[in-house]
C-alpha positions in Angstrom: -49.7 -26.2 47.0 -47.5 -23.7 45.3 -49.2 -22.6 41.9 -46.4 -20.2 41.4 -43.3 -22.8 41.3 -41.1 -20.6 43.9 -39.2 -22.2 47.1 -41.4 -23.7 49.6 -41.2 -20.9 51.6 -43.6 -18.6 49.2 -47.4 -18.4 49.1 -49.1 -18.5 45.9 -48.3 -16.1 43.0 -47.0 -16.4 39.9 -42.9 -16.4 39.6 -43.6 -15.2 36.0 -46.0 -12.6 34.5 -46.3 -13.5 30.7 -48.1 -10.1 30.2 -45.2 -8.4 31.6 -43.1 -5.9 28.7 -39.5 -5.3 29.3 -40.2 -1.7 30.4 -41.9 -2.8 33.6 -39.2 -5.3 34.5 -38.5 -3.1 37.3 -41.7 -2.0 38.7 -42.7 -5.5 38.2 -39.8 -6.6 40.7 -40.8 -3.9 43.2 -44.3 -5.0 43.2 -43.1 -8.5 43.9 -40.1 -7.9 46.4 -43.3 -5.8 48.6 -45.5 -8.4 48.5 -45.5 -11.4 51.0 -45.2 -14.1 48.2 -41.5 -12.6 47.6 -40.5 -12.3 51.2 -38.0 -14.8 50.7 -35.3 -13.3 48.4 -32.3 -13.4 50.4 -28.8 -13.1 49.2 -26.3 -16.2 50.0 -27.9 -16.5 53.4 -27.8 -13.3 54.6 -30.7 -10.8 55.6 -30.9 -8.4 52.9 -33.1 -6.2 54.6 -35.4 -6.8 51.2 -37.2 -10.3 52.6 -38.2 -12.4 55.4 -34.9 -11.8 57.5 -34.9 -8.3 56.9 -38.8 -7.7 57.8 -39.6 -10.1 60.0 -42.2 -11.4 58.4 -41.1 -15.2 57.6 -38.2 -17.6 58.4 -34.9 -17.1 56.8 -33.9 -19.7 54.0 -30.3 -19.6 53.3 -29.5 -20.2 49.8 -27.8 -23.6 50.3 -31.2 -24.6 52.2 -33.4 -23.5 49.7 -35.7 -25.5 47.9 -36.6 -24.6 43.9 -40.1 -26.4 43.6 -41.6 -26.1 40.0 -45.1 -25.8 39.2 -45.8 -29.3 39.0 -44.9 -29.5 42.5 -41.6 -31.1 41.6 -38.4 -30.1 43.5 -35.3 -29.6 41.4 -31.7 -28.9 41.8 -31.5 -25.4 40.5 -27.5 -25.5 39.9 -28.1 -28.6 37.8 -31.1 -27.6 35.6 -29.0 -24.4 34.4 -26.0 -26.2 33.7 -27.5 -29.4 32.2 -26.2 -28.7 28.7 -28.6 -31.0 26.9 -31.4 -28.6 27.7 -32.1 -26.4 24.8 -32.6 -22.6 25.0 -36.5 -23.1 25.0 -36.3 -25.4 28.1 -33.9 -23.3 30.0 -36.1 -20.5 29.4 -38.9 -22.1 30.8 -37.0 -22.9 34.0 -35.9 -19.0 33.8 -39.5 -17.9 33.3 -40.3 -20.0 36.6 -37.6 -19.0 39.0 -35.6 -15.4 37.8 -37.1 -13.7 40.4 -35.5 -15.4 43.0 -32.0 -15.7 41.4 -29.5 -14.1 43.0 -26.4 -12.9 41.0 -24.8 -16.4 40.5 -27.6 -18.1 39.4 -29.0 -15.1 36.9 -25.2 -14.8 35.3 -24.5 -18.7 35.0 -28.1 -18.9 33.5 -27.4 -16.2 30.9 -24.4 -17.8 30.2 -25.6 -21.2 29.6 -28.3 -19.7 27.5 -25.9 -18.0 25.5 -24.0 -21.2 24.9 -27.1 -22.9 23.7 -27.0 -23.7 20.0 -30.5 -22.7 19.5 -30.0 -19.5 21.4 -31.0 -17.2 18.5 -34.4 -18.8 18.3 -35.3 -17.3 21.8 -33.2 -13.7 21.2 -36.8 -12.2 21.0 -38.3 -13.6 24.0 -39.2 -11.2 26.9 -37.9 -13.8 29.4 -34.5 -13.4 28.2 -34.7 -9.5 28.2 -35.8 -9.7 31.7 -33.0 -12.6 32.8 -30.2 -9.9 31.9 -32.2 -6.7 33.7 -32.4 -9.5 36.8 -29.0 -10.4 36.4 -27.8 -6.3 36.0 -29.4 -5.6 39.1 -28.3 -8.5 41.0 -24.5 -7.4 40.1 -25.0 -4.1 40.9 -26.9 -3.5 43.6 -26.6 -6.8 45.7 -23.3 -9.0 44.8 -20.9 -7.8 47.6 -17.7 -9.7 45.8 -18.2 -8.9 41.9 -16.3 -11.8 41.0 -14.4 -10.8 37.9 -15.1 -14.4 36.2 -19.1 -13.3 36.9 -18.6 -10.3 35.0 -16.9 -11.0 32.2 -19.3 -14.1 31.9 -22.6 -11.3 31.7 -20.9 -9.0 29.0 -19.9 -12.0 27.0 -23.2 -13.9 27.3 -25.0 -10.2 26.2 -22.6 -10.1 23.4 -23.2 -13.6 22.6 -27.1 -13.5 22.5 -26.8 -9.8 20.4 -29.4 -8.2 23.3 -28.2 -4.7 22.2 -28.9 -3.8 25.7 -26.3 -1.1 26.1 -27.5 0.5 29.4 -27.2 -2.7 31.0 -23.8 -3.1 29.5 -22.7 -0.1 30.4 -23.6 -0.7 34.0 -21.8 -4.0 34.1 -18.7 -2.4 32.4 -18.8 -0.1 35.0 -18.1 -2.5 37.7 -15.6 -4.3 35.6 -13.5 -1.3 35.5 -13.3 -1.3 39.7 -12.1 -4.8 39.5 -9.8 -5.1 36.4 -6.5 -5.8 38.4 -8.6 -8.8 39.7 -9.2 -10.4 36.1 -7.3 -13.5 34.9 -6.5 -12.7 31.2 -8.7 -15.3 29.7 -11.1 -13.3 31.4 -10.0 -9.7 29.8 -10.3 -11.7 26.7 -13.7 -12.6 27.0 -15.0 -9.2 28.0 -13.1 -7.8 25.3 -14.6 -10.4 22.6 -18.0 -8.9 23.9 -17.2 -5.7 23.8 -16.0 -6.2 20.1 -19.2 -8.1 19.5 -21.0 -5.3 20.3 -19.5 -2.5 19.0 -18.4 -0.5 21.9 -17.0 2.7 21.2 -15.9 3.5 24.6 -12.5 4.3 24.4 -11.4 5.1 27.8 -12.7 1.7 29.0 -10.6 -0.4 26.2 -7.7 1.7 27.0 -8.1 0.4 30.5 -8.7 -3.0 29.8 -5.9 -3.1 27.2 -3.6 -1.8 29.7 -4.5 -4.5 32.3 -4.0 -7.5 30.0 -0.1 -5.5 29.4 2.7 -7.9 29.8 0.3 -10.9 30.5 -0.2 -12.0 26.8 1.7 -14.8 27.0 -0.1 -16.4 29.3 -3.1 -17.0 26.8 -3.5 -20.0 25.0 -4.2 -19.9 21.3 -7.5 -19.5 21.4 -7.1 -17.1 23.7 -4.8 -15.2 21.4 -6.8 -15.4 18.3 -10.2 -14.3 20.2 -8.1 -11.6 21.8 -6.1 -10.7 18.3 -9.7 -10.3 16.6 -11.4 -8.1 19.4 -8.8 -5.7 19.2 -8.9 -5.7 15.5 -12.7 -5.1 15.1 -12.2 -2.5 18.3 -9.6 -0.8 16.0 -7.4 -0.9 18.9 -3.8 0.3 17.8 -1.2 0.1 20.2 2.6 -0.4 19.2 3.6 -2.4 22.3 0.6 -4.2 22.5 1.1 -5.7 19.2 4.7 -6.4 19.8 3.3 -8.8 22.6 0.4 -10.0 20.9 2.5 -11.0 17.3 5.7 -12.5 19.5 2.9 -14.6 21.2 0.8 -16.1 18.6 4.4 -16.8 16.6 5.0 -19.4 19.2 1.8 -21.4 19.0 0.7 -21.0 15.2 1.6 -24.8 15.5 -1.1 -25.2 17.8 -3.6 -23.2 15.6 -6.5 -24.5 13.6 -7.8 -23.2 10.3 -10.0 -20.7 12.2 -7.5 -19.5 14.4 -4.8 -18.9 11.8 -7.4 -17.4 9.7 -8.8 -14.7 12.4 -5.5 -13.9 13.5 -4.2 -13.2 10.0 -7.5 -11.3 9.5 -6.8 -9.0 12.7 -3.2 -8.7 11.5 -4.3 -7.2 7.9 -7.0 -5.3 9.5 -4.8 -3.3 11.4 -2.0 -3.1 9.3 0.5 -5.1 11.1 2.7 -7.3 8.5 4.5 -9.1 10.5 6.5 -11.2 8.1 7.6 -13.8 11.0 4.0 -14.6 11.7 2.8 -14.5 8.7 5.6 -16.9 7.2 4.5 -19.6 9.8 0.9 -19.2 9.1 1.6 -19.8 5.5 3.6 -22.9 6.0 0.4 -24.2 8.2 -2.2 -23.0 5.9 -0.5 -24.6 2.9 -0.1 -27.9 5.0 -3.7 -28.1 6.2 -5.9 -25.9 4.5 -7.7 -28.8 2.5 -9.6 -29.4 5.7 -10.4 -25.7 6.3 -13.6 -24.6 6.2 -14.6 -22.0 3.1 -15.0 -18.8 5.2 -11.1 -19.8 6.7 -9.9 -20.0 3.2 -11.2 -16.7 2.0 -10.3 -14.9 5.4 -6.7 -16.1 4.8 -6.3 -15.7 1.3 -7.9 -11.9 1.9 -5.6 -11.0 4.8 -2.6 -12.1 2.8 -3.4 -9.7 0.2 -4.1 -7.1 2.3 -0.9 -6.9 3.9 0.9 -7.4 0.1 2.5 -10.4 1.2 2.7 -13.0 -1.8 3.2 -16.9 -0.7 2.5 -18.7 -4.1 2.7 -22.0 -2.5 -0.2 -20.9 0.1 -2.2 -19.4 -2.8 -1.9 -22.9 -4.7 -3.3 -24.5 -2.1 -5.8 -22.3 -1.0 -7.2 -22.2 -4.5 -7.3 -26.0 -4.9 -9.4 -25.6 -1.3 -11.8 -23.4 -2.5 -12.1 -25.3 -6.2 -13.7 -28.1 -4.2 -16.1 -25.9 -2.3 -16.7 -23.5 -4.6 -20.4 -24.6 -5.0 -21.2 -23.9 -1.3 -19.3 -20.7 -0.7 -21.7 -17.3 -0.1 -20.9 -14.2 -2.5 -18.6 -12.5 0.0 -16.5 -15.6 0.3 -15.8 -15.5 -3.4 -15.3 -12.2 -3.7 -12.8 -12.0 -1.2 -10.8 -14.7 -2.5 -10.8 -13.4 -6.3 -9.9 -10.2 -4.5 -6.7 -11.5 -3.2 -5.7 -13.2 -5.7 -5.9 -10.2 -8.4 -4.3 -7.6 -5.3 -1.5 -10.5 -5.5 -1.4 -10.2 -9.3 -1.8 -13.8 -9.5 -3.7 -15.5 -12.0 -5.1 -19.2 -11.4 -7.1 -20.1 -14.2 -9.0 -23.2 -12.5 -10.0 -21.1 -9.8 -10.8 -18.3 -11.8 -13.0 -20.4 -13.9 -14.8 -22.1 -11.0 -15.5 -18.7 -9.6 -16.8 -17.4 -12.7 -19.3 -20.1 -13.5 -20.8 -19.2 -10.1 -20.7 -15.8 -10.2 -22.7 -15.9 -13.4 -25.3 -18.3 -11.9 -25.8 -15.8 -9.1 -24.7 -12.5 -9.8 -28.3 -11.2 -9.4 -28.4 -12.3 -5.9 -24.8 -10.9 -4.8 -24.8 -7.7 -2.9 -23.4 -4.7 -4.9 -20.1 -4.7 -2.8 -19.6 -8.5 -3.7 -20.3 -7.9 -7.5 -17.8 -4.7 -7.7 -15.1 -7.0 -6.3 -15.4 -9.8 -8.0 -15.6 -8.1 -11.8 -12.8 -5.6 -10.5 -10.7 -8.9 -9.7 -11.6 -10.6 -13.1 -10.6 -7.2 -14.8 -7.7 -6.9 -13.1 -6.6 -10.3 -13.9 -7.7 -10.0 -17.7 -10.2 -13.1 -17.1 -13.4 -11.0 -17.5 -15.3 -12.3 -21.1 -17.8 -10.8 -23.0 -20.4 -12.6 -21.4 -19.5 -11.6 -17.8 -19.1 -8.1 -18.7 -22.5 -7.9 -20.6 -24.1 -9.4 -17.7 -22.0 -7.3 -15.2 -23.4 -4.1 -17.6 -27.0 -5.3 -17.1 -26.5 -5.4 -12.9 -25.0 -2.0 -13.0 -27.7 -0.4 -15.1 -30.3 -2.5 -12.9 -28.9 -1.3 -9.6 -27.6 2.1 -10.6 -29.4 3.9 -8.0 -28.0 2.0 -5.0 -24.0 2.3 -6.5 -21.9 4.9 -4.6 -19.6 7.1 -5.9 -16.4 4.6 -5.2 -19.0 2.0 -7.0 -19.6 4.1 -9.8 -15.7 4.4 -10.2 -15.0 0.7 -10.2 -18.0 0.3 -12.7 -16.1 2.3 -15.1 -12.8 1.1 -14.2 -13.4 -2.3 -15.2 -15.3 -1.6 -18.3 -12.1 0.5 -19.5 -9.9 -2.4 -18.4 -11.2 -5.2 -20.4 -12.0 -2.4 -23.4 -16.1 -2.9 -23.0 -17.6 -0.3 -24.1 -21.6 -1.1 -24.0 -23.0 2.9 -24.9 -26.2 2.4 -23.4 -24.4 1.3 -19.8 -21.7 4.0 -20.4 -24.4 6.5 -20.6 -26.5 5.3 -17.9 -23.3 5.3 -15.9 -22.1 8.9 -16.9 -25.5 10.3 -15.9 -25.3 8.7 -12.3 -21.8 9.9 -12.3 -22.6 13.6 -12.7 -25.6 13.4 -10.1 -22.6 12.2 -7.3 -19.5 14.1 -8.5 -19.9 16.4 -5.2 -19.3 13.3 -3.6 -16.4 12.0 -5.2 -12.7 12.0 -4.3 -10.2 13.0 -6.2 -9.1 9.6 -7.1 -13.0 8.6 -8.3 -12.5 11.5 -10.5 -9.0 10.7 -12.0 -10.1 7.5 -12.8 -13.5 8.2 -14.0 -11.5 10.4 -16.7 -9.5 8.0 -17.4 -11.9 5.0 -18.1 -13.9 7.3 -20.2 -10.7 8.3 -22.3 -9.3 4.7 -22.8 -13.0 3.7 -24.1 -12.9 7.0 -27.0 -16.1 8.4 -25.5 -16.1 11.9 -26.0 -18.9 13.0 -23.4 -18.4 16.4 -23.2 -21.3 17.1 -20.9 -19.3 14.7 -18.2 -15.8 15.6 -19.1 -16.8 19.4 -18.4 -18.5 18.0 -15.3 -15.4 16.7 -14.0 -13.1 19.4 -15.1 -15.0 21.9 -12.5 -14.6 19.4 -9.9 -11.2 18.4 -10.4 -10.4 22.4 -10.3 -12.4 22.5 -6.3 -10.3 19.3 -5.7 -6.9 19.9 -7.1 -4.9 20.6 -4.2 -5.9 16.7 -2.9 -4.5 15.2 -6.1 -1.5 12.6 -6.0 0.8 13.0 -9.0 -0.3 9.9 -10.4 -3.8 11.5 -10.6 -2.5 14.4 -11.8 -1.1 12.7 -14.8 -3.8 10.5 -15.8 -6.4 13.3 -15.3 -4.5 15.3 -18.0 -3.7 12.4 -20.2 -7.4 11.7 -20.2 -8.5 15.2 -21.2 -5.7 14.9 -24.1 -7.1 11.2 -25.3 -10.3 13.0 -25.8 -8.9 16.3 -27.3 -10.7 18.5 -24.6 -8.3 21.3 -23.7 -9.9 22.7 -20.8 -7.7 25.8 -20.0 -8.8 26.3 -16.7 -8.1 22.4 -15.9 -4.8 22.5 -17.1 -3.7 25.4 -15.3 -4.8 24.2 -12.1 -3.2 20.6 -12.9 0.0 22.3 -14.1 0.1 24.3 -10.9 -0.2 21.3 -8.5 2.1 19.6 -10.4 4.9 21.9 -10.2 4.1 21.9 -6.2 4.5 18.0 -6.2 6.8 17.5 -8.9 9.7 15.9 -6.5 7.1 13.2 -6.1 6.6 12.4 -9.8 7.8 9.2 -11.1 8.7 8.5 -14.6 5.4 7.3 -15.8 4.1 10.3 -14.4 6.4 12.8 -16.0 5.9 11.0 -19.4 2.4 11.1 -19.2 2.4 15.0 -18.1 4.6 15.9 -20.9 2.3 13.7 -23.6 -0.5 14.9 -22.7 0.7 18.8 -23.1 2.4 17.8 -26.4 -1.0 16.6 -27.7 -3.0 19.3 -26.4 -0.4 22.0 -28.0 -0.7 23.5 -24.5 2.7 25.6 -24.2 3.5 25.7 -20.9 7.3 26.7 -20.2 7.6 26.6 -16.3 5.5 23.5 -16.5 8.2 21.8 -18.8 11.2 23.0 -16.9 9.9 21.5 -13.8 9.4 18.2 -15.5 12.7 18.2 -17.4 14.5 18.7 -14.1 12.7 15.7 -12.6 13.3 13.7 -15.7 17.2 14.1 -15.5 17.0 13.2 -11.6 15.0 9.9 -12.6 15.8 9.0 -16.2 17.6 5.4 -15.2 14.4 4.3 -14.1 12.5 5.1 -17.1 11.0 2.7 -19.2 11.2 2.6 -23.2 7.7 4.0 -24.0 8.2 6.6 -21.1 11.2 7.6 -22.9 9.4 7.8 -26.0 6.4 9.9 -24.3 8.6 12.5 -22.7 11.0 13.6 -25.8 7.8 13.7 -28.1 5.6 15.5 -25.7 8.7 18.3 -24.7 9.6 18.3 -28.9 5.8 18.9 -29.4 5.5 21.8 -27.1 8.5 23.2 -28.6 9.9 24.5 -25.5 13.8 24.1 -24.9 15.1 21.3 -22.3 18.2 20.5 -23.6 19.8 18.8 -20.9 16.7 16.5 -20.3 16.7 15.7 -24.0 20.3 14.7 -23.3 19.5 12.5 -20.5 16.3 10.8 -22.6 18.6 10.4 -25.6 21.6 8.5 -23.5 18.8 6.2 -21.4 17.2 5.1 -25.0 20.7 4.1 -26.7 20.4 1.0 -24.4 16.7 0.4 -25.1 16.3 1.1 -28.8 15.9 -2.5 -29.3 12.7 -2.9 -27.2 11.3 0.2 -29.3 8.4 -1.1 -31.9 8.1 1.1 -35.1 5.9 3.9 -33.9 8.4 4.2 -30.9 11.3 4.4 -33.2 9.7 6.7 -35.8 8.2 9.0 -33.1 11.9 9.3 -31.3 13.5 10.0 -34.1 10.8 12.7 -34.9 11.0 14.4 -31.5 14.8 14.8 -31.8 14.6 16.2 -35.1 11.8 18.9 -34.2 14.0 19.5 -30.9 17.0 20.0 -33.4 19.2 17.9 -31.3 21.4 15.6 -33.0 22.9 12.9 -30.9 25.3 10.4 -33.1 25.0 7.4 -30.7 21.3 7.4 -30.6 20.6 8.0 -34.2 23.3 5.5 -34.9 21.6 3.0 -33.0 18.0 4.0 -34.4 19.0 3.5 -37.8 19.9 -0.3 -37.4 16.8 -0.9 -35.5 14.6 0.7 -37.9 16.5 -1.7 -40.8 15.8 -4.7 -38.4 12.3 -3.9 -38.2 11.4 -2.2 -41.6 8.8 -4.6 -42.8 6.6 -3.9 -39.8 6.7 -0.1 -40.6 3.6 1.6 -41.8 4.1 4.4 -44.1 3.2 7.7 -41.6 6.0 6.0 -39.9 8.1 5.6 -42.6 7.7 9.2 -43.6 8.7 10.5 -40.3 11.6 8.7 -39.8 13.2 9.7 -42.9 12.0 13.2 -42.6 13.9 12.9 -39.2 17.3 11.8 -40.4 16.9 14.6 -42.8 16.2 17.3 -40.8 19.3 16.3 -38.7 21.3 15.9 -41.7 22.4 12.2 -40.8 23.5 10.4 -44.1 22.5 6.7 -43.9 22.6 5.2 -47.3 21.8 1.7 -46.3 18.4 3.1 -44.0 17.4 5.0 -46.8 17.6 2.6 -49.0 15.7 -0.1 -46.8 13.0 2.9 -46.4 13.0 3.2 -50.1 12.6 -0.5 -50.9 9.7 -0.9 -48.5 7.9 1.9 -49.6 8.0 0.1 -53.2 6.5 -3.0 -51.9 4.2 -0.8 -50.3 3.0 0.6 -53.6 3.2 -2.5 -55.1 0.7 -4.2 -52.8 -1.5 -1.2 -53.4 -1.4 -1.7 -57.1 
């Protein structure tokens, strides 16, 4: 009787030692190879010197003639048993446990690959026999396999990745063999191997470069499924190669009609991750998604939406179709899927009320179970689209307070920005947030500092300790600030009336260096901030004034008013800039509200610049909107016209009547 369940040429010892630990696999097999019971291990019918044929201790048995007998005495066709697709991972692993010691590379690789394809493979992930099989497969390939076929190598790497074994040393040894054979690999084999490396998060850049080089010029040989998997893999591996992406985008464009939802979502996700905004592909993909997304799985819907938003390609018809698909599946979507969808709509500035309402109900029910990143992305989207109501923000405030220690610098910034954007000022939450922000200021980048200052200023929270701490950090990192960050930081400190002299000096110096990149809004905010703080800085004003003259044709109405008001408030001579503002404001007077009108007239009067055409247009607009004027606006306007000696009886008469009316209302 053969107790071991090995081939008939063995004399009874166990083929699998269940108590063996993974660290003893090599030693165990060495002991077996020296024992009579292991003497028939021959490779492909050829003597290896390790078994009977090499030692003279028994007859030579070619693999083709080898009999495989299980422990119950039943002879099996080992190849058929391994390839039986109805066999579960547990059953297949039982077979491996009996015969693995006798496997050559063909059987070992086939068994490992088949196990990876089993639907229940996750259930055996921690089984020692699986790790032994992986070790056995690697040793057979590296030490004894003379052919080292590309198909075998790619199957081994793919299987180890699919099984999530994390046996990196074994994978490295197989990869060494792969490099030697790269010219012999078929494109699909290269894809399978690349997919495996991506799944295992390989960081061996020279190895990846060689694989990419091996597939160059052959991408068009791949099927749509191969293209989808390869594109996903190179995105995960962050492989950036212009010529490779040109090949891939061209090949993908031709097979869009053949791709299903998962393929399109994966390729779109990959292109977006690599910042490849290939418009022809995305246009073709959007048409396909629009037509078929009602059949897509929820993950494919969210990934597709995320991808188009990431590359800033707005396709309203496709997003409307995705919205309907998400709406039908919203109850079953995980937190990340919901977050990705609303993030995409917010990023593309598409407000879909039905979608946001459906997602909101899920968020309110499940927010406590969301991961922090998903909470932040979701609430950011609601705030961005002005869909966040009091109940949602109150719940968000509770989550922020309870999870405050887990919030990173970026999360703290997003939270503050969201509260400010929707004007939700919960004193307790904002105080808690401020304390945590001060703990992590050193880890914050310039954008965080600017946005936090803006948020607290917008909410009118004069937290002196927080603003003091931010000011010192801004001074340290001022050189990193972009024009927009410089401008909104200055605006924030002006809004809460906290003139930090050293901070303003640092912002002014950095602004002058980067003035050629200031847009109209930045120029206006900067001038308005210095004007409000009454912090006269003539060199800064001259620098901004020069930029105003260059870009005045792009200024919006409010920006023109703020720029003129800031220059006038600082009492710095900048006649050319003021003349440019006056010429641009003439055609925008009708867009001004009463406060804009009074501030503009006040600014030019204070600067002693009389622009007849502007004053004439302002007077007509004042009369047209006189009923909307408050007493401060009326007094500023009448003072300005008097200061400039501009006589306009009709306008002054209208102002007088309005004042009389206001007095009567008071009586």
